[in-house]
C-alpha positions as CSV (number, residue, x, y, z in Angstrom):
1,X,54.6,55.9,163.6
2,X,56.8,54.0,161.1
3,X,60.5,54.6,160.5
4,X,59.5,56.3,157.2
5,X,57.1,58.6,159.0
6,X,59.9,59.5,161.5
7,X,62.3,60.3,158.7
8,X,59.7,62.5,156.9
9,X,58.9,64.3,160.2
10,X,62.6,64.9,160.9
11,X,63.1,66.1,157.3
12,X,60.2,68.5,157.5
13,X,61.5,69.8,160.8
14,X,64.9,70.4,159.4
15,X,63.5,72.0,156.2
16,X,61.2,74.3,158.3
17,X,64.2,75.4,160.4
18,X,66.2,76.3,157.3
19,X,63.4,78.4,155.9
20,X,62.8,80.1,159.3
21,X,66.5,80.9,159.6
22,X,66.6,82.2,156.0
23,X,69.3,79.5,155.2
24,X,69.8,77.6,152.0
25,X,68.3,74.2,151.1
26,X,70.8,72.1,149.2
27,X,70.1,69.2,146.8
28,X,70.8,66.4,149.3
29,X,68.5,68.0,152.0
30,X,65.0,66.6,152.4
31,X,62.4,68.9,151.0
32,X,58.6,68.7,150.6
33,X,57.4,67.3,147.3
34,X,55.5,70.6,146.5
35,X,58.7,72.7,147.1
36,X,60.6,70.4,144.7
37,X,57.8,70.6,142.1
38,X,57.5,74.4,142.4
39,X,61.2,74.9,142.0
40,X,61.5,72.5,139.1
41,X,58.7,74.3,137.3
42,X,60.1,77.8,138.0
43,X,63.8,77.1,137.3
44,X,63.1,75.1,134.1
45,X,60.7,77.7,132.8
46,X,63.4,80.3,133.5
47,X,65.9,78.1,131.5
48,X,63.5,77.7,128.6
49,X,63.0,81.5,128.5
50,X,66.7,82.1,128.2
51,X,67.0,79.6,125.3
52,X,63.9,80.8,123.4
53,X,64.9,84.4,124.2
54,X,68.0,84.0,122.0
55,X,65.8,83.9,118.8
56,X,64.6,87.5,118.4
57,X,68.1,88.8,119.0
58,X,70.0,86.2,117.0
59,X,67.8,87.2,114.1
60,X,69.4,90.7,114.2
61,X,73.1,89.7,114.4
62,X,73.6,89.7,110.6
63,X,71.7,93.0,110.3
64,X,73.3,95.0,113.1
65,X,74.3,98.4,111.9
66,X,78.1,98.1,112.6
67,X,80.8,95.6,113.5
68,X,80.8,96.9,117.0
69,X,77.0,96.3,117.4
70,X,77.3,92.9,115.8
71,X,80.0,91.7,118.2
72,X,78.1,93.1,121.3
73,X,74.9,91.4,120.2
74,X,76.7,88.1,119.5
75,X,78.2,88.2,123.0
76,X,74.8,88.9,124.5
77,X,73.2,85.9,122.7
78,X,76.0,83.7,123.9
79,X,75.4,84.9,127.4
80,X,71.8,83.9,127.2
81,X,72.8,80.4,126.1
82,X,75.0,80.2,129.1
83,X,72.2,81.3,131.4
84,X,70.1,78.5,130.1
85,X,72.8,76.0,130.8
86,X,73.3,77.2,134.4
87,X,69.6,77.0,135.0
88,X,69.1,73.6,133.5
89,X,71.9,72.3,135.7
90,X,70.3,73.8,138.7
91,X,67.0,72.2,137.8
92,X,68.6,68.9,137.3
93,X,69.8,68.9,140.9
94,X,66.1,68.7,141.9
95,X,65.9,65.2,140.3
96,X,64.5,65.8,136.7
97,X,67.0,65.0,133.9
98,X,67.7,67.7,131.3
99,X,66.3,65.5,128.5
100,X,63.0,65.4,130.2
101,X,63.0,69.2,130.8
102,X,63.8,69.7,127.2
103,X,61.0,67.3,126.1
104,X,58.5,69.3,128.2
105,X,59.4,72.4,126.3
106,X,59.4,70.8,122.8
107,X,56.0,69.1,123.4
108,X,54.4,72.4,124.6
109,X,53.8,71.2,128.2
110,X,56.3,73.6,129.7
111,X,56.0,77.4,129.3
112,X,58.5,80.2,128.9
113,X,58.3,84.0,129.3
114,X,55.5,85.5,127.2
115,X,57.7,88.4,126.1
116,X,59.6,86.3,123.6
117,X,56.5,85.6,121.6
118,X,56.6,89.2,120.3
119,X,58.5,90.1,117.1
120,X,61.6,92.3,117.0
121,X,60.7,94.5,114.0
122,X,63.5,97.0,113.9
123,X,67.0,97.5,115.2
124,X,65.5,99.8,117.9
125,X,63.7,96.7,119.3
126,X,67.2,95.4,120.3
127,X,67.4,98.5,122.4
128,X,63.9,98.2,123.8
129,X,64.5,94.5,124.6
130,X,67.8,95.3,126.4
131,X,66.4,98.3,128.4
132,X,62.9,97.1,129.2
133,X,62.9,93.3,129.0
134,X,66.4,92.7,130.5
135,X,65.6,95.6,133.0
136,X,62.4,93.8,134.1
137,X,64.4,90.5,134.3
138,X,67.0,92.2,136.6
139,X,64.3,93.7,138.8
140,X,62.7,90.2,139.1
141,X,65.9,88.2,139.4
142,X,68.1,90.1,141.8
143,X,66.0,89.0,144.7
144,X,66.3,85.4,143.4
145,X,70.0,85.6,144.3
146,X,68.7,85.0,147.8
147,X,66.4,82.2,146.9
148,X,66.2,79.5,149.5
149,X,67.4,76.8,147.1
150,X,71.1,77.0,147.0
151,X,71.9,76.0,143.3
152,X,69.2,78.4,142.0
153,X,70.4,81.4,144.1
154,X,74.1,80.8,143.2
155,X,73.3,80.6,139.5
156,X,71.4,83.9,139.7
157,X,74.4,85.8,141.0
158,X,76.3,85.4,137.8
159,X,73.3,85.7,135.6
160,X,72.3,89.1,137.2
161,X,75.8,90.5,136.7
162,X,75.6,89.7,133.0
163,X,72.1,90.9,132.6
164,X,73.2,94.3,133.9
165,X,75.5,94.6,130.9
166,X,72.6,93.6,128.7
167,X,70.4,96.3,130.0
168,X,73.2,98.9,129.6
169,X,73.6,97.7,126.0
170,X,69.9,98.3,125.3
171,X,70.0,101.7,127.0
172,X,73.0,102.8,124.8
173,X,71.2,101.7,121.6
174,X,68.1,103.7,122.5
175,X,70.1,106.7,123.7
176,X,72.0,106.9,120.4
177,X,68.8,106.6,118.4
178,X,66.8,109.0,120.5
179,X,69.5,111.6,120.1
180,X,69.9,111.0,116.4
181,X,67.7,112.0,113.5
182,X,64.0,112.4,113.7
183,X,63.5,109.1,112.0
184,X,65.8,107.3,114.4
185,X,64.0,108.9,117.4
186,X,60.7,107.8,116.0
187,X,62.0,104.3,115.6
188,X,63.2,104.2,119.2
189,X,59.8,105.5,120.5
190,X,57.9,103.0,118.5
191,X,60.0,100.2,119.9
192,X,59.4,101.4,123.5
193,X,55.7,101.6,122.7
194,X,55.7,97.9,121.6
195,X,57.6,96.4,124.5
196,X,56.5,98.5,127.5
197,X,53.2,96.6,128.2
198,X,54.7,93.1,127.6
199,X,57.7,94.0,129.8
200,X,55.4,94.9,132.7
201,X,53.6,91.6,132.2
202,X,56.8,89.7,132.7
203,X,56.3,89.8,136.4
204,X,53.3,87.7,136.1
205,X,49.5,88.3,136.7
206,X,48.2,90.5,139.5
207,X,48.7,89.1,143.0
208,X,45.1,88.2,143.3
209,X,45.3,86.0,140.2
210,X,48.7,84.4,141.1
211,X,48.1,81.5,143.6
212,X,51.6,80.2,143.4
213,X,53.2,83.5,144.3
214,X,52.3,83.5,148.0
215,X,53.5,80.0,148.6
216,X,56.8,80.8,146.9
217,X,57.3,83.7,149.1
218,X,56.5,81.6,152.2
219,X,59.3,79.3,151.1
220,X,61.7,82.2,150.5
221,X,62.0,81.3,146.8
222,X,60.6,84.7,145.9
223,X,61.1,87.7,148.1
224,X,58.4,90.1,146.7
225,X,55.0,89.6,145.1
226,X,54.4,90.2,141.3
227,X,52.7,93.6,141.9
228,X,55.5,94.8,144.3
229,X,58.2,93.9,141.7
230,X,56.1,95.6,138.9
231,X,55.8,98.8,141.0
232,X,59.6,98.8,141.6
233,X,60.2,98.5,137.9
234,X,57.8,101.3,136.9
235,X,59.4,103.6,139.5
236,X,62.8,102.8,138.1
237,X,62.2,103.3,134.4
238,X,60.2,106.5,134.5
239,X,63.2,108.7,135.2
240,X,65.3,106.6,132.8
241,X,62.7,107.3,130.0
242,X,63.0,111.0,130.7
243,X,66.8,110.8,130.4
244,X,66.4,109.0,127.1
245,X,64.0,111.7,125.9
246,X,61.3,109.1,125.2
247,X,57.8,108.7,126.7
248,X,56.1,105.6,128.1
249,X,52.9,104.7,126.4
250,X,50.6,105.0,129.4
251,X,48.2,108.0,129.8
252,X,47.6,107.0,133.4
253,X,51.2,107.2,134.4
254,X,51.6,109.8,137.1
255,X,53.4,110.4,140.4
256,X,51.4,109.7,143.5
257,X,52.7,111.9,146.3
258,X,50.7,110.1,148.9
259,X,51.9,106.6,148.0
260,X,55.4,107.7,147.0
261,X,55.2,105.7,143.8
262,X,54.0,106.1,140.2
263,X,50.5,105.1,139.4
264,X,50.2,103.3,136.1
265,X,47.3,102.0,133.9
266,X,45.8,98.6,133.8
267,X,47.6,96.1,131.5
268,X,45.9,93.9,128.9
269,X,45.7,90.7,130.8
270,X,43.5,89.0,128.2
271,X,46.2,89.4,125.7
272,X,48.8,88.1,128.3
273,X,46.8,84.9,128.9
274,X,46.3,84.5,125.1
275,X,50.1,84.7,124.6
276,X,50.7,82.3,127.5
277,X,48.4,79.8,125.9
278,X,50.5,79.8,122.7
279,X,48.5,82.4,120.7
280,X,51.2,85.1,120.6
281,X,52.3,86.8,117.4
282,X,55.4,84.6,117.1
283,X,54.5,81.6,119.3
284,X,54.3,79.1,116.5
285,X,57.5,80.4,114.9
286,X,59.5,80.3,118.1
287,X,58.6,76.7,118.9
288,X,59.1,75.6,115.2
289,X,62.6,77.1,115.3
290,X,63.4,75.5,118.6
291,X,62.3,72.0,117.4
292,X,64.3,72.4,114.2
293,X,67.4,73.3,116.3
294,X,66.9,70.3,118.5
295,X,66.6,68.0,115.5
296,X,69.6,69.5,113.7
297,X,71.7,69.1,116.8
298,X,70.9,65.4,117.2
299,X,74.3,64.4,115.8
300,X,76.1,66.5,118.4
301,X,74.3,64.8,121.2
302,X,74.9,61.4,119.7
303,X,78.6,62.1,119.2
304,X,79.0,63.4,122.8
305,X,77.3,60.3,124.1
306,X,79.4,58.0,122.1
307,X,82.6,59.8,123.2
308,X,81.5,59.6,126.9
309,X,80.9,55.9,126.5
310,X,84.3,55.3,124.9
311,X,86.0,57.3,127.7
312,X,84.2,55.3,130.3
313,X,85.2,52.0,128.7
314,X,88.8,53.2,128.4
315,X,88.9,54.2,132.0
316,X,87.4,50.9,133.1
317,X,90.0,49.0,131.0
318,X,92.8,51.1,132.5
319,X,91.6,50.4,136.0
320,X,91.4,46.6,135.4
321,X,94.9,46.6,133.9
322,X,96.3,48.6,136.8
323,X,94.7,46.2,139.3
324,X,96.3,43.1,137.6
325,X,99.7,44.8,137.4
326,X,99.7,45.9,141.0
327,X,102.3,44.0,143.2
328,X,100.6,41.4,145.4
329,X,101.0,41.4,149.1
330,X,104.0,39.4,150.5
331,X,101.6,36.8,152.2
332,X,100.1,36.0,148.8
333,X,103.6,35.6,147.2
334,X,104.7,33.2,150.0
335,X,101.5,31.2,149.5
336,X,102.1,31.0,145.8
337,X,105.6,29.6,146.1
338,X,104.9,27.2,148.9
């Protein structure tokens, strides 16, 4: 066995021990190539989803019904941008630079959550997105706070705290509408009808059609399967919908005493796969806007790079000047005068 083989064997042994102990893998630790690849894909897609997810909500900032609603929505969109930055930073620790991750999104090679390819037609959709979409995100992401990869798990702690405010904001919007006029309640119900199915699909395809899920669970990246998380979410939102005075658009939704869970109907997985492949109602629009934003922001990136280069040159010059001004040792001075 070569020295390289020995190093790999030792690295694998250490990695396996960390996973078995439910400890954290850190960026400088050895990790299997597939673990690194899986994490890079998952964390970067999560980051892409946060950035793309700003679009449907940002579109409503100027149309929010009050100054209070406008300020809250602006803060939420800013939070999503911050989540994207946290996650891109975590993904970079796995060895792929942010510029490459961004290029994968812009070229269409990387995916993001299918939910953001649906339009936000009314103000009530801001409530449905907050309650259902951010609620599903919390259900999925809270277990990720214990992800085996350290930078990802730590990023998720802050993200989940902020997402809990986002869900509460959505709940409040829907509550106000559902307890308002008949027209407002109808608008709230229609928004829930539109986002209920896509929100349940956010957890990914059924376990039998999700080959990556089992391996991620074996590595302690994920803690629960797609279907387990989806069931948790359904069990959580049914009583919340009752409190809102709204119904969930699923005729098969019913409490199963034997299972201790709610049964729910089959989702439209053909539509899900179509949206994933870029054929969603707003897929083209979302990517067009993202590419435009990237191009319009070129001058900012160029200015930041130029500033960083100037700072580095100034620092290097200062260090050189400091080294020439530094007093020489006595032995050198004696030799110079001899």
